[in-house]
Structures are given as C-alpha cells and as structure tokens.
N, CA and C atoms of all chains as a GROMACS GRO file, in nm:
protein
  627
    1MET      N    1   8.244   4.067   7.876
    1MET     CA    2   8.236   4.221   7.964
    1MET      C    3   8.326   4.325   7.744
    2VAL      N    4   8.310   4.383   7.729
    2VAL     CA    5   8.321   4.468   7.624
    2VAL      C    6   8.364   4.586   7.586
    3ASN      N    7   8.494   4.629   7.659
    3ASN     CA    8   8.446   4.805   7.666
    3ASN      C    9   8.498   4.833   7.606
    4VAL      N   10   8.360   4.979   7.527
    4VAL     CA   11   8.394   5.020   7.351
    4VAL      C   12   8.492   5.074   7.389
    5PHE      N   13   8.522   5.124   7.531
    5PHE     CA   14   8.636   5.242   7.518
    5PHE      C   15   8.772   5.184   7.428
    6GLU      N   16   8.785   5.043   7.538
    6GLU     CA   17   8.880   4.982   7.420
    6GLU      C   18   8.942   4.945   7.324
    7ILE      N   19   8.757   4.925   7.281
    7ILE     CA   20   8.790   4.920   7.134
    7ILE      C   21   8.811   5.006   7.012
    8LEU      N   22   8.729   5.136   7.053
    8LEU     CA   23   8.800   5.215   7.001
    8LEU      C   24   8.950   5.242   7.033
    9SER      N   25   8.981   5.230   7.138
    9SER     CA   26   9.184   5.297   7.112
    9SER      C   27   9.276   5.149   7.061
   10ILE      N   28   9.193   5.081   7.098
   10ILE     CA   29   9.242   4.938   6.981
   10ILE      C   30   9.273   4.977   6.800
   11ALA      N   31   9.186   5.017   6.826
   11ALA     CA   32   9.112   5.120   6.681
   11ALA      C   33   9.256   5.206   6.581
   12CYS      N   34   9.218   5.301   6.720
   12CYS     CA   35   9.304   5.462   6.688
   12CYS      C   36   9.497   5.331   6.675
   13LEU      N   37   9.467   5.290   6.762
   13LEU     CA   38   9.617   5.274   6.810
   13LEU      C   39   9.702   5.168   6.663
   14VAL      N   40   9.607   5.059   6.600
   14VAL     CA   41   9.669   4.971   6.466
   14VAL      C   42   9.642   5.065   6.366
   15ILE      N   43   9.554   5.132   6.381
   15ILE     CA   44   9.537   5.265   6.244
   15ILE      C   45   9.682   5.336   6.236
   16GLY      N   46   9.683   5.389   6.344
   16GLY     CA   47   9.834   5.504   6.357
   16GLY      C   48   9.960   5.411   6.361
   17VAL      N   49   9.939   5.292   6.431
   17VAL     CA   50  10.099   5.198   6.401
   17VAL      C   51  10.107   5.199   6.277
   18ILE      N   52  10.002   5.132   6.189
   18ILE     CA   53  10.039   5.115   6.045
   18ILE      C   54  10.066   5.206   5.998
   19PHE      N   55   9.986   5.337   5.993
   19PHE     CA   56  10.054   5.404   5.879
   19PHE      C   57  10.154   5.441   5.913
   20LEU      N   58  10.256   5.477   6.004
   20LEU     CA   59  10.375   5.501   6.080
   20LEU      C   60  10.449   5.391   6.010
   21SER      N   61  10.421   5.328   6.073
   21SER     CA   62  10.503   5.206   5.971
   21SER      C   63  10.554   5.215   5.767
   22LEU      N   64  10.419   5.240   5.785
   22LEU     CA   65  10.395   5.204   5.596
   22LEU      C   66  10.480   5.376   5.570
   23GLY      N   67  10.440   5.451   5.610
   23GLY     CA   68  10.566   5.593   5.557
   23GLY      C   69  10.721   5.610   5.575
   24MET      N   70  10.762   5.482   5.689
   24MET     CA   71  10.894   5.466   5.796
   24MET      C   72  10.941   5.392   5.587
   25ILE      N   73  10.842   5.308   5.531
   25ILE     CA   74  10.941   5.224   5.455
   25ILE      C   75  10.936   5.303   5.354
   26GLY      N   76  10.791   5.411   5.330
   26GLY     CA   77  10.775   5.449   5.215
   26GLY      C   78  10.894   5.575   5.176
   27LEU      N   79  10.940   5.584   5.333
   27LEU     CA   80  11.089   5.647   5.360
   27LEU      C   81  11.196   5.573   5.298
   28LEU      N   82  11.249   5.478   5.327
   28LEU     CA   83  11.283   5.416   5.319
   28LEU      C   84  11.348   5.374   5.130
   29ARG      N   85  11.200   5.358   5.067
   29ARG     CA   86  11.211   5.230   4.964
   29ARG      C   87  11.204   5.353   4.848
   30LEU      N   88  11.096   5.484   4.795
   30LEU     CA   89  11.055   5.531   4.747
   30LEU      C   90  11.154   5.576   4.666
   31PRO      N   91  11.185   5.641   4.543
   31PRO     CA   92  11.285   5.697   4.458
   31PRO      C   93  11.314   5.825   4.516
   32ASP      N   94  11.240   5.892   4.451
   32ASP     CA   95  11.292   6.009   4.548
   32ASP      C   96  11.207   6.096   4.556
   33VAL      N   97  11.243   6.258   4.651
   33VAL     CA   98  11.269   6.303   4.732
   33VAL      C   99  11.103   6.351   4.772
   34TYR      N  100  11.001   6.359   4.660
   34TYR     CA  101  10.913   6.433   4.641
   34TYR      C  102  10.816   6.324   4.632
   35ASN      N  103  10.867   6.226   4.672
   35ASN     CA  104  10.759   6.025   4.698
   35ASN      C  105  10.815   6.013   4.822
   36ARG      N  106  10.907   6.037   4.904
   36ARG     CA  107  10.910   6.001   4.980
   36ARG      C  108  10.850   6.165   5.132
   37LEU      N  109  10.798   6.234   4.983
   37LEU     CA  110  10.782   6.308   5.167
   37LEU      C  111  10.588   6.272   5.150
   38HIS      N  112  10.594   6.282   5.018
   38HIS     CA  113  10.408   6.184   4.979
   38HIS      C  114  10.392   6.118   5.109
   39ALA      N  115  10.521   6.031   5.100
   39ALA     CA  116  10.486   5.896   5.210
   39ALA      C  117  10.454   5.951   5.349
   40THR      N  118  10.602   6.097   5.331
   40THR     CA  119  10.613   6.097   5.523
   40THR      C  120  10.528   6.170   5.568
   41THR      N  121  10.464   6.266   5.490
   41THR     CA  122  10.332   6.290   5.566
   41THR      C  123  10.229   6.227   5.613
   42LYS      N  124  10.266   6.149   5.612
   42LYS     CA  125  10.092   6.010   5.650
   42LYS      C  126  10.163   5.988   5.790
   43ILE      N  127  10.256   5.978   5.775
   43ILE     CA  128  10.293   5.989   5.988
   43ILE      C  129  10.247   6.099   6.047
   44GLY      N  130  10.239   6.244   6.003
   44GLY     CA  131  10.201   6.300   6.144
   44GLY      C  132  10.079   6.317   6.101
   45THR      N  133   9.975   6.321   6.012
   45THR     CA  134   9.837   6.330   5.989
   45THR      C  135   9.797   6.244   6.026
   46LEU      N  136   9.814   6.085   5.964
   46LEU     CA  137   9.707   5.975   6.076
   46LEU      C  138   9.825   5.847   6.162
   47GLY      N  139   9.898   5.898   6.169
   47GLY     CA  140  10.017   5.818   6.248
   47GLY      C  141   9.986   5.824   6.378
   48ALA      N  142  10.084   5.967   6.403
   48ALA     CA  143  10.067   6.012   6.554
   48ALA      C  144   9.915   6.057   6.560
   49PHE      N  145   9.814   6.123   6.490
   49PHE     CA  146   9.724   6.175   6.538
   49PHE      C  147   9.638   6.055   6.572
   50GLY      N  148   9.700   5.992   6.493
   50GLY     CA  149   9.580   5.801   6.571
   50GLY      C  150   9.634   5.766   6.674
   51VAL      N  151   9.776   5.759   6.731
   51VAL     CA  152   9.847   5.662   6.866
   51VAL      C  153   9.787   5.811   6.993
   52LEU      N  154   9.792   5.901   6.935
   52LEU     CA  155   9.823   6.049   7.058
   52LEU      C  156   9.604   6.004   7.089
   53LEU      N  157   9.571   6.014   6.950
   53LEU     CA  158   9.420   6.019   7.037
   53LEU      C  159   9.343   5.816   7.109
   54SER      N  160   9.394   5.769   7.061
   54SER     CA  161   9.393   5.610   7.144
   54SER      C  162   9.466   5.646   7.260
   55ILE      N  163   9.532   5.690   7.329
   55ILE     CA  164   9.586   5.748   7.396
   55ILE      C  165   9.518   5.827   7.496
   56MET      N  166   9.426   5.948   7.426
   56MET     CA  167   9.317   5.976   7.528
   56MET      C  168   9.172   5.946   7.581
   57ILE      N  169   9.183   5.827   7.442
   57ILE     CA  170   9.059   5.735   7.468
   57ILE      C  171   9.095   5.631   7.610
   58GLN      N  172   9.237   5.586   7.566
   58GLN     CA  173   9.245   5.480   7.688
   58GLN      C  174   9.258   5.646   7.875
   59GLU      N  175   9.236   5.681   7.824
   59GLU     CA  176   9.273   5.780   7.948
   59GLU      C  177   9.148   5.781   7.979
   60ILE      N  178   9.022   5.844   7.950
   60ILE     CA  179   8.910   5.849   7.913
   60ILE      C  180   8.834   5.685   8.001
   61GLY      N  181   8.830   5.614   7.953
   61GLY     CA  182   8.831   5.477   7.992
   61GLY      C  183   8.873   5.411   8.156
   62ASN      N  184   8.985   5.503   8.183
   62ASN     CA  185   9.034   5.460   8.295
   62ASN      C  186   9.018   5.547   8.401
   63SER      N  187   8.939   5.693   8.374
   63SER     CA  188   8.945   5.793   8.482
   63SER      C  189   8.750   5.876   8.413
   64GLY      N  190   8.744   5.779   8.342
   64GLY     CA  191   8.634   5.899   8.331
   64GLY      C  192   8.582   6.043   8.190
   65LEU      N  193   8.532   6.104   8.175
   65LEU     CA  194   8.493   6.198   8.084
   65LEU      C  195   8.536   6.298   8.176
   66LEU      N  196   8.417   6.323   8.311
   66LEU     CA  197   8.441   6.458   8.370
   66LEU      C  198   8.483   6.385   8.535
   67PRO      N  199   8.541   6.484   8.590
   67PRO     CA  200   8.694   6.590   8.535
   67PRO      C  201   8.792   6.530   8.465
   68PRO      N  202   8.763   6.571   8.359
   68PRO     CA  203   8.914   6.555   8.222
   68PRO      C  204   9.025   6.553   8.269
   69SER      N  205   9.086   6.460   8.250
   69SER     CA  206   9.249   6.412   8.358
   69SER      C  207   9.356   6.454   8.246
   70PRO      N  208   9.435   6.545   8.269
   70PRO     CA  209   9.492   6.650   8.232
   70PRO      C  210   9.565   6.510   8.072
   71MET      N  211   9.616   6.447   8.151
   71MET     CA  212   9.724   6.318   8.037
   71MET      C  213   9.676   6.298   7.908
   72GLY      N  214   9.522   6.367   7.932
   72GLY     CA  215   9.418   6.273   7.819
   72GLY      C  216   9.453   6.482   7.685
   73ILE      N  217   9.457   6.530   7.787
   73ILE     CA  218   9.400   6.691   7.730
   73ILE      C  219   9.569   6.704   7.687
   74LYS      N  220   9.631   6.628   7.721
   74LYS     CA  221   9.821   6.685   7.666
   74LYS      C  222   9.780   6.558   7.575
   75ALA      N  223   9.817   6.456   7.561
   75ALA     CA  224   9.739   6.387   7.453
   75ALA      C  225   9.690   6.428   7.309
   76LEU      N  226   9.605   6.521   7.346
   76LEU     CA  227   9.455   6.531   7.248
   76LEU      C  228   9.569   6.679   7.173
   77THR      N  229   9.599   6.798   7.302
   77THR     CA  230   9.646   6.874   7.231
   77THR      C  231   9.759   6.851   7.163
   78VAL      N  232   9.849   6.749   7.173
   78VAL     CA  233  10.013   6.711   7.083
   78VAL      C  234   9.933   6.686   6.992
   79GLY      N  235   9.844   6.587   6.945
   79GLY     CA  236   9.815   6.498   6.789
   79GLY      C  237   9.789   6.607   6.745
   80LEU      N  238   9.661   6.718   6.755
   80LEU     CA  239   9.641   6.824   6.706
   80LEU      C  240   9.731   6.960   6.671
   81PHE      N  241   9.867   6.945   6.758
   81PHE     CA  242   9.889   7.015   6.698
   81PHE      C  243  10.044   6.973   6.599
   82ILE      N  244  10.036   6.848   6.628
   82ILE     CA  245  10.083   6.765   6.493
   82ILE      C  246  10.058   6.778   6.322
   83LEU      N  247   9.869   6.733   6.349
   83LEU     CA  248   9.811   6.765   6.297
   83LEU      C  249   9.777   6.856   6.194
   84LEU      N  250   9.805   6.953   6.246
   84LEU     CA  251   9.779   7.101   6.188
   84LEU      C  252   9.936   7.134   6.124
   85THR      N  253  10.027   7.111   6.213
   85THR     CA  254  10.138   7.134   6.154
   85THR      C  255  10.234   7.052   6.033
   86SER      N  256  10.242   6.935   6.068
   86SER     CA  257  10.256   6.837   5.926
   86SER      C  258  10.280   6.898   5.836
   87PRO      N  259  10.173   6.879   5.793
   87PRO     CA  260  10.174   6.932   5.671
   87PRO      C  261  10.207   7.030   5.621
   88ILE      N  262  10.207   7.148   5.742
   88ILE     CA  263  10.233   7.294   5.652
   88ILE      C  264  10.405   7.246   5.625
   89SER      N  265  10.515   7.190   5.785
   89SER     CA  266  10.608   7.145   5.690
   89SER      C  267  10.635   7.047   5.580
   90GLY      N  268  10.577   6.948   5.533
   90GLY     CA  269  10.642   6.903   5.427
   90GLY      C  270  10.580   6.984   5.249
   91HIS      N  271  10.511   7.018   5.280
   91HIS     CA  272  10.505   7.187   5.202
   91HIS      C  273  10.585   7.241   5.161
   92MET      N  274  10.659   7.323   5.231
   92MET     CA  275  10.797   7.372   5.272
   92MET      C  276  10.915   7.303   5.216
   93ILE      N  277  10.961   7.164   5.284
   93ILE     CA  278  11.039   7.068   5.225
   93ILE      C  279  11.022   7.094   5.060
   94ALA      N  280  10.916   7.031   5.016
   94ALA     CA  281  10.879   7.077   4.908
   94ALA      C  282  10.906   7.115   4.798
   95ARG      N  283  10.843   7.229   4.883
   95ARG     CA  284  10.879   7.385   4.743
   95ARG      C  285  11.060   7.421   4.738
   96ALA      N  286  11.129   7.414   4.848
   96ALA     CA  287  11.222   7.417   4.889
   96ALA      C  288  11.321   7.306   4.810
   97ALA      N  289  11.305   7.182   4.814
   97ALA     CA  290  11.334   7.122   4.706
   97ALA      C  291  11.332   7.159   4.612
   98TYR      N  292  11.172   7.203   4.550
   98TYR     CA  293  11.234   7.223   4.436
   98TYR      C  294  11.301   7.356   4.332
   99LYS      N  295  11.262   7.412   4.476
   99LYS     CA  296  11.337   7.549   4.400
   99LYS      C  297  11.518   7.528   4.439
  100MET      N  298  11.566   7.472   4.491
  100MET     CA  299  11.700   7.466   4.491
  100MET      C  300  11.748   7.364   4.443
  101GLY      N  301  11.644   7.326   4.279
  101GLY     CA  302  11.654   7.202   4.197
  101GLY      C  303  11.686   7.107   4.177
  102VAL      N  304  11.604   7.022   4.286
  102VAL     CA  305  11.622   6.859   4.306
  102VAL      C  306  11.579   6.830   4.150
  103ASP      N  307  11.620   6.705   4.137
  103ASP     CA  308  11.536   6.688   4.012
  103ASP      C  309  11.452   6.518   4.030
  104LEU      N  310  11.321   6.544   3.962
  104LEU     CA  311  11.247   6.437   3.964
  104LEU      C  312  11.278   6.274   3.906
  105CYS      N  313  11.243   6.258   3.968
  105CYS     CA  314  11.302   6.066   3.934
  105CYS      C  315  11.255   6.053   3.782
  106GLU      N  316  11.327   5.917   3.736
  106GLU     CA  317  11.341   5.957   3.563
  106GLU      C  318  11.182   5.898   3.559
  107ASP      N  319  11.144   5.806   3.615
  107ASP     CA  320  10.993   5.757   3.591
  107ASP      C  321  10.854   5.866   3.530
  108SER      N  322  10.861   5.958   3.631
  108SER     CA  323  10.828   6.076   3.614
  108SER      C  324  10.760   6.162   3.456
  109ILE      N  325  10.624   6.144   3.528
  109ILE     CA  326  10.581   6.196   3.320
  109ILE      C  327  10.555   6.332   3.302
  110LEU      N  328  10.492   6.434   3.383
  110LEU     CA  329  10.433   6.540   3.427
  110LEU      C  330  10.470   6.641   3.518
  111ASP      N  331  10.583   6.770   3.491
  111ASP     CA  332  10.584   6.857   3.559
  111ASP      C  333  10.553   6.969   3.531
  112GLU      N  334  10.410   7.002   3.665
  112GLU     CA  335  10.400   7.177   3.619
  112GLU      C  336  10.436   7.297   3.641
  113TYR      N  337  10.516   7.243   3.737
  113TYR     CA  338  10.646   7.393   3.781
  113TYR      C  339  10.685   7.408   3.695
  114LYS      N  340  10.730   7.332   3.544
  114LYS     CA  341  10.837   7.395   3.499
  114LYS      C  342  10.888   7.496   3.462
  115GLY      N  343  10.850   7.615   3.394
  115GLY     CA  344  10.849   7.697   3.389
  115GLY      C  345  10.869   7.770   3.526
  116GLU      N  346  10.854   7.788   3.631
  116GLU     CA  347  10.923   7.852   3.760
  116GLU      C  348  11.022   7.824   3.776
  117ARG      N  349  11.043   7.721   3.807
  117ARG     CA  350  11.158   7.689   3.910
  117ARG      C  351  11.298   7.854   3.839
  118LYS      N  352  11.366   7.903   3.937
  118LYS     CA  353  11.439   8.029   3.968
  118LYS      C  354  11.564   7.964   3.840
  119ASP      N  355  11.636   8.070   3.771
  119ASP     CA  356  11.807   8.011   3.639
  119ASP      C  357  11.770   7.880   3.653
  120MET      N  358   9.487   3.594   7.547
  120MET     CA  359   9.406   3.757   7.552
  120MET      C  360   9.540   3.845   7.568
  121ILE      N  361   9.511   3.981   7.474
  121ILE     CA  362   9.619   4.036   7.453
  121ILE      C  363   9.601   4.200   7.564
  122SER      N  364   9.610   4.284   7.641
  122SER     CA  365   9.584   4.329   7.691
  122SER      C  366   9.620   4.521   7.660
  123LEU      N  367   9.524   4.592   7.703
  123LEU     CA  368   9.594   4.703   7.659
  123LEU      C  369   9.683   4.766   7.698
  124ALA      N  370   9.752   4.742   7.794
  124ALA     CA  371   9.883   4.797   7.808
  124ALA      C  372   9.997   4.686   7.798
  125ASP      N  373  10.009   4.535   7.706
  125ASP     CA  374  10.076   4.515   7.610
  125ASP      C  375  10.060   4.530   7.475
  126ALA      N  376   9.952   4.627   7.426
  126ALA     CA  377   9.906   4.640   7.270
  126ALA      C  378  10.022   4.821   7.291
  127ASP      N  379   9.988   4.906   7.427
  127ASP     CA  380  10.082   5.020   7.352
  127ASP      C  381  10.211   4.974   7.427
  128PHE      N  382  10.296   4.826   7.516
  128PHE     CA  383  10.424   4.839   7.460
  128PHE      C  384  10.479   4.774   7.347
  129LEU      N  385  10.355   4.684   7.280
  129LEU     CA  386  10.366   4.655   7.149
  129LEU      C  387  10.421   4.734   7.030
  130ALA      N  388  10.329   4.867   7.059
  130ALA     CA  389  10.307   5.007   6.995
  130ALA      C  390  10.470   5.088   6.993
  131LEU      N  391  10.485   5.084   7.156
  131LEU     CA  392  10.640   5.120   7.167
  131LEU      C  393  10.737   5.074   7.101
  132ILE      N  394  10.760   4.912   7.136
  132ILE     CA  395  10.865   4.849   7.005
  132ILE      C  396  10.824   4.899   6.848
  133VAL      N  397  10.717   4.903   6.824
  133VAL     CA  398  10.711   4.936   6.639
  133VAL      C  399  10.762   5.046   6.611
  134MET      N  400  10.745   5.166   6.703
  134MET     CA  401  10.764   5.290   6.737
  134MET      C  402  10.929   5.294   6.735
  135VAL      N  403  10.986   5.251   6.786
  135VAL     CA  404  11.172   5.205   6.830
  135VAL      C  405  11.204   5.188   6.684
  136LEU      N  406  11.128   5.135   6.640
  136LEU     CA  407  11.237   5.006   6.534
  136LEU      C  408  11.183   5.108   6.403
  137ALA      N  409  11.112   5.201   6.439
  137ALA     CA  410  11.041   5.263   6.309
  137ALA      C  411  11.201   5.398   6.289
  138THR      N  412  11.194   5.428   6.373
  138THR     CA  413  11.374   5.483   6.381
  138THR      C  414  11.423   5.448   6.287
  139ALA      N  415  11.485   5.391   6.276
  139ALA     CA  416  11.604   5.332   6.187
  139ALA      C  417  11.606   5.386   6.005
  140PRO      N  418  11.446   5.322   5.972
  140PRO     CA  419  11.481   5.394   5.812
  140PRO      C  420  11.539   5.582   5.839
  141CYS      N  421  11.458   5.587   5.916
  141CYS     CA  422  11.517   5.758   5.913
  141CYS      C  423  11.680   5.819   5.911
  142ILE      N  424  11.670   5.723   6.113
  142ILE     CA  425  11.853   5.750   6.043
  142ILE      C  426  11.960   5.712   5.921
  143TYR      N  427  11.937   5.622   5.888
  143TYR     CA  428  11.934   5.549   5.732
  143TYR      C  429  11.917   5.676   5.628
  144ARG      N  430  11.813   5.737   5.610
  144ARG     CA  431  11.778   5.886   5.558
  144ARG      C  432  11.862   5.976   5.570
  145VAL      N  433  11.896   6.024   5.715
  145VAL     CA  434  11.964   6.095   5.724
  145VAL      C  435  12.104   6.119   5.703
  146LEU      N  436  12.190   5.985   5.797
  146LEU     CA  437  12.297   5.970   5.681
  146LEU      C  438  12.315   5.914   5.548
  147TYR      N  439  12.230   5.866   5.445
  147TYR     CA  440  12.278   5.874   5.309
  147TYR      C  441  12.189   5.918   5.258
  148GLY      N  442  12.157   6.040   5.325
  148GLY     CA  443  12.003   6.100   5.180
  148GLY      C  444  12.071   6.071   5.068
  149PRO      N  445  12.031   6.099   4.929
  149PRO     CA  446  12.109   6.138   4.809
  149PRO      C  447  12.146   6.320   4.765
  150THR      N  448  12.022   6.366   4.840
  150THR     CA  449  12.030   6.532   4.874
  150THR      C  450  12.001   6.571   5.030
  151LEU      N  451  12.030   6.738   5.022
  151LEU     CA  452  11.950   6.780   5.166
  151LEU      C  453  11.802   6.818   5.234
  152PRO      N  454  11.738   6.770   5.111
  152PRO     CA  455  11.575   6.773   5.142
  152PRO      C  456  11.585   6.629   5.166
  153ASP      N  457  11.618   6.506   5.162
  153ASP     CA  458  11.618   6.393   5.191
  153ASP      C  459  11.667   6.369   5.329
  154ARG      N  460  11.748   6.469   5.348
  154ARG     CA  461  11.798   6.478   5.502
  154ARG      C  462  11.631   6.499   5.598
  155ILE      N  463  11.625   6.664   5.563
  155ILE     CA  464  11.514   6.755   5.644
  155ILE      C  465  11.355   6.648   5.657
  156ALA      N  466  11.358   6.568   5.550
  156ALA     CA  467  11.228   6.476   5.535
  156ALA      C  468  11.261   6.360   5.697
  157ALA      N  469  11.333   6.322   5.644
  157ALA     CA  470  11.337   6.218   5.718
  157ALA      C  471  11.397   6.253   5.903
  158GLU      N  472  11.404   6.398   5.896
  158GLU     CA  473  11.464   6.466   6.003
  158GLU      C  474  11.278   6.494   6.048
  159ASP      N  475  11.199   6.519   5.991
  159ASP     CA  476  11.068   6.583   6.006
  159ASP      C  477  11.010   6.481   6.064
  160ALA      N  478  10.993   6.340   6.034
  160ALA     CA  479  10.951   6.193   6.010
  160ALA      C  480  11.005   6.215   6.107
  161MET      N  481  11.166   6.135   6.130
  161MET     CA  482  11.234   6.061   6.337
  161MET      C  483  11.148   6.185   6.457
  162GLY      N  484  11.161   6.290   6.374
  162GLY     CA  485  11.087   6.389   6.547
  162GLY      C  486  10.919   6.339   6.575
  163ASN      N  487  10.830   6.326   6.465
  163ASN     CA  488  10.706   6.275   6.452
  163ASN      C  489  10.694   6.173   6.572
  164ALA      N  490  10.795   6.090   6.469
  164ALA     CA  491  10.745   5.890   6.554
  164ALA      C  492  10.829   5.983   6.696
  165LEU      N  493  10.920   6.087   6.708
  165LEU     CA  494  10.952   6.021   6.900
  165LEU      C  495  10.886   6.082   6.978
  166VAL      N  496  10.787   6.204   6.905
  166VAL     CA  497  10.698   6.310   7.006
  166VAL      C  498  10.627   6.131   6.971
  167VAL      N  499  10.570   6.036   6.874
  167VAL     CA  500  10.450   5.961   6.949
  167VAL      C  501  10.495   5.807   7.046
  168ILE      N  502  10.660   5.807   7.054
  168ILE     CA  503  10.743   5.764   7.176
  168ILE      C  504  10.715   5.791   7.279
  169PHE      N  505  10.766   5.941   7.331
  169PHE     CA  506  10.722   5.995   7.445
  169PHE      C  507  10.578   5.997   7.502
  170GLY      N  508  10.512   6.050   7.403
  170GLY     CA  509  10.375   6.003   7.431
  170GLY      C  510  10.336   5.877   7.478
  171LEU      N  511  10.348   5.789   7.362
  171LEU     CA  512  10.330   5.626   7.451
  171LEU      C  513  10.403   5.612   7.593
  172TYR      N  514  10.493   5.664   7.584
  172TYR     CA  515  10.597   5.662   7.724
  172TYR      C  516  10.539   5.648   7.830
  173ALA      N  517  10.482   5.858   7.803
  173ALA     CA  518  10.420   5.882   7.946
  173ALA      C  519  10.303   5.858   7.952
  174TYR      N  520  10.261   5.802   7.896
  174TYR     CA  521  10.131   5.685   7.931
  174TYR      C  522  10.140   5.621   8.045
  175ARG      N  523  10.260   5.547   7.975
  175ARG     CA  524  10.280   5.339   8.050
  175ARG      C  525  10.307   5.455   8.178
  176GLU      N  526  10.402   5.533   8.173
  176GLU     CA  527  10.452   5.580   8.303
  176GLU      C  528  10.352   5.648   8.405
  177SER      N  529  10.271   5.724   8.340
  177SER     CA  530  10.177   5.789   8.397
  177SER      C  531  10.235   5.898   8.481
  178SER      N  532  10.280   5.934   8.404
  178SER     CA  533  10.394   6.074   8.407
  178SER      C  534  10.307   6.221   8.311
  179ILE      N  535  10.284   6.298   8.408
  179ILE     CA  536  10.242   6.407   8.322
  179ILE      C  537  10.310   6.520   8.220
  180PHE      N  538  10.440   6.502   8.297
  180PHE     CA  539  10.584   6.622   8.257
  180PHE      C  540  10.611   6.559   8.163
  181LEU      N  541  10.685   6.428   8.103
  181LEU     CA  542  10.703   6.362   7.964
  181LEU      C  543  10.619   6.357   7.890
  182MET      N  544  10.457   6.335   7.888
  182MET     CA  545  10.393   6.462   7.804
  182MET      C  546  10.437   6.616   7.719
  183ASP      N  547  10.505   6.700   7.882
  183ASP     CA  548  10.478   6.818   7.827
  183ASP      C  549  10.634   6.822   7.754
  184VAL      N  550  10.715   6.695   7.772
  184VAL     CA  551  10.860   6.684   7.680
  184VAL      C  552  10.793   6.644   7.490
  185ALA      N  553  10.713   6.613   7.508
  185ALA     CA  554  10.655   6.511   7.376
  185ALA      C  555  10.607   6.668   7.334
  186MET      N  556  10.570   6.754   7.410
  186MET     CA  557  10.470   6.874   7.349
  186MET      C  558  10.604   6.960   7.292
  187LEU      N  559  10.698   6.967   7.360
  187LEU     CA  560  10.788   7.112   7.341
  187LEU      C  561  10.907   7.013   7.209
  188LEU      N  562  10.886   6.854   7.249
  188LEU     CA  563  10.943   6.842   7.078
  188LEU      C  564  10.894   6.874   7.017
  189ALA      N  565  10.760   6.810   6.932
  189ALA     CA  566  10.704   6.822   6.850
  189ALA      C  567  10.679   6.969   6.808
  190ILE      N  568  10.722   7.076   6.855
  190ILE     CA  569  10.729   7.229   6.877
  190ILE      C  570  10.849   7.305   6.857
  191ILE      N  571  10.934   7.237   6.865
  191ILE     CA  572  11.119   7.206   6.848
  191ILE      C  573  11.098   7.201   6.737
  192SER      N  574  11.106   7.025   6.668
  192SER     CA  575  11.036   6.976   6.505
  192SER      C  576  11.020   7.090   6.434
  193PHE      N  577  10.922   7.135   6.444
  193PHE     CA  578  10.803   7.222   6.312
  193PHE      C  579  10.895   7.314   6.324
  194VAL      N  580  10.983   7.394   6.432
  194VAL     CA  581  11.038   7.540   6.412
  194VAL      C  582  11.179   7.526   6.353
  195GLY      N  583  11.237   7.446   6.409
  195GLY     CA  584  11.364   7.352   6.306
  195GLY      C  585  11.297   7.282   6.179
  196THR      N  586  11.226   7.256   6.104
  196THR     CA  587  11.207   7.249   5.992
  196THR      C  588  11.161   7.329   5.879
  197VAL      N  589  11.087   7.440   5.966
  197VAL     CA  590  11.088   7.533   5.865
  197VAL      C  591  11.156   7.648   5.848
  198VAL      N  592  11.307   7.632   5.940
  198VAL     CA  593  11.349   7.709   5.963
  198VAL      C  594  11.461   7.717   5.861
  199VAL      N  595  11.497   7.550   5.832
  199VAL     CA  596  11.579   7.510   5.751
  199VAL      C  597  11.535   7.508   5.597
  200ALA      N  598  11.352   7.454   5.595
  200ALA     CA  599  11.323   7.451   5.448
  200ALA      C  600  11.346   7.636   5.449
  201LYS      N  601  11.306   7.765   5.477
  201LYS     CA  602  11.316   7.856   5.423
  201LYS      C  603  11.462   7.912   5.419
  202TYR      N  604  11.543   7.838   5.507
  202TYR     CA  605  11.715   7.882   5.482
  202TYR      C  606  11.724   7.796   5.349
  203LEU      N  607  11.668   7.654   5.243
  203LEU     CA  608  11.684   7.638   5.164
  203LEU      C  609  11.649   7.688   5.093
  204ASP      N  610  11.539   7.777   5.039
  204ASP     CA  611  11.499   7.864   4.968
  204ASP      C  612  11.495   7.926   4.911
  205LYS      N  613  11.549   8.065   5.045
  205LYS     CA  614  11.571   8.212   4.960
  205LYS      C  615  11.708   8.217   5.001
  206GLY      N  616  11.792   8.075   5.133
  206GLY     CA  617  11.965   8.116   5.156
  206GLY      C  618  11.979   8.247   5.242
  207GLU      N  619  11.870   8.275   5.326
  207GLU     CA  620  11.862   8.342   5.436
  207GLU      C  621  11.749   8.265   5.565
  208VAL      N  622  11.725   8.290   5.649
  208VAL     CA  623  11.650   8.244   5.747
  208VAL      C  624  11.506   8.345   5.753
  209LEU      N  625  11.530   8.481   5.766
  209LEU     CA  626  11.445   8.616   5.743
  209LEU      C  627  11.414   8.697   5.639
   0.00000   0.00000   0.00000
C-alpha cells in the first residue's frame, strides 16, 4: 500500500535537508561574504520551506484535509514567512556589507557597483 | 524499511549538526557581515528544528515558538543591517 502523502512528504523533506546541508557547507567553505550569502539564502527559500511543507503534508496525511489541522496551518505559515523574509534579509546584509567596504575575493572579475560606493 | 517518524528524526539530527558551521562562522568570521549572515542562517535552521520537534512531540505551542523565532530573527537581522548601512537604526 503506497501512500501518496507519504511519498510527497518524504520528497519535500529530502529536498529541504539537502538544500540546508549544502547551504551550511557553502557557509563554511566559500571565500567571500557575498558568496556565503549566495549559499545561505538558499537555506531560507528551499530548505526551511521544504521541511515545513513536508510537515504540513504529513499532517494532512495523518488527519485528512478537512477540517485542517492547526499544526499543519502553523507549519505552512512559518514556511511562507521564511520564504518571504529570507531574501530580504540576505539582500540587506549584502548591501550593508558593500556599503561598509568589505572587499570582494581576489578571484572576482567584475564589480558593477564600483562607482557607487560611498567615500 | 524506514518509517516516516524515523525520517523526521534523521532530519532533526542533520539540522542540529548543521548549526555547527554557523557557530564556527559566528565565532571566527573575518568580517562583521559574515557573522550576521551566519546568525541569520542559524535562525532559519533553529526554526526548522523547532518545527520538526513540535511535529514529533505533537505540541502546537512549540510551533508558536518557531514562528516567534522566525520573526525575531528577521527583525534582528534587518536592524543590524540597517545599523551597519547608515550608522543608526531608524
């Protein structure tokens, strides 16, 4: 007996865990603050949202779609909040880092914002 | 055959292990935005840990803790980024 909710939740959970682990490895290994931000913003969008969506699908599989269970709705709310706010915070950190004057790594070949840095 | 509860528990273990690079980057990060980015990533990982733990314990209040932690992590990151950008918060 193959349950479709089980397969969907396992797929979302595996995607979320893989992206979160890759983001953490990127945070540890990449050479530059901008490269590290490029890795860590994937944690918010695909990693955390994938795992929380998996929790919601498991909850639907346990207790049915109607009436919706409070745990699944809360998990989906937290996931959507992270999905909306994680790119904003990543962008603000990158902008603050560039305005502070954090240099790019030596392997960089292009800096399109070069003239707009203050003082 | 691995069951769904075992998969959740394995995911919880992976999440807890995945906060170690964040702690390393917060402690030894070369610049200040590195530390803030690591703090933001650790906030997201902690939200996922709280969510999975709330589902395993079937406790709704721990999911409230996850929601509150997500909001506070976002607000804290934005405040520190604006402070680094302009030198003042508002």
